[in-house]
Steps between C-alpha positions, in 0.01 A plus 500: 500500500265440212160629390215257446124480460304271732298257290345254744485334839688181580323256731710223650326225694841395631801722547800541728397590854704822479266622222181470707323835522662648189306592185652350185432659162602453140673797338615578148822698463440826311824685568664447164803298409519133423274399791198699380197270487652245736260385772614464858340423836531773760409544866275805543558669837335834416150388391534575129235365266464337161578753226725714720841593366750432776864519604647160586822428683669163453755270659635557849345848509157339461563267794618791714169678431334200666742510793634148450793405276389135518169566317457307172419826316669670206268795421298742716273792401635811674312781324203589282575721198267800487657655190813463292757777511743587224831594658682578174 
């Protein structure tokens, strides 16, 4: 899982039929490491909004969140971050 900030909506006039009904958003990775700043497209299934910091799952775990391993999806928003915790 990664942390990201939602930066915008993605509108697609044409997309795979399996994606109909899903909200697509642009997110910027904020979790640190070499991917920080990278922008990705995510499926939002929890009604997050622009500016929210979110938890994103990727790969086959993302498709399982949608209930279909055949979905052409690689990233899904699974949580909204209310506050950061320091576990050290």
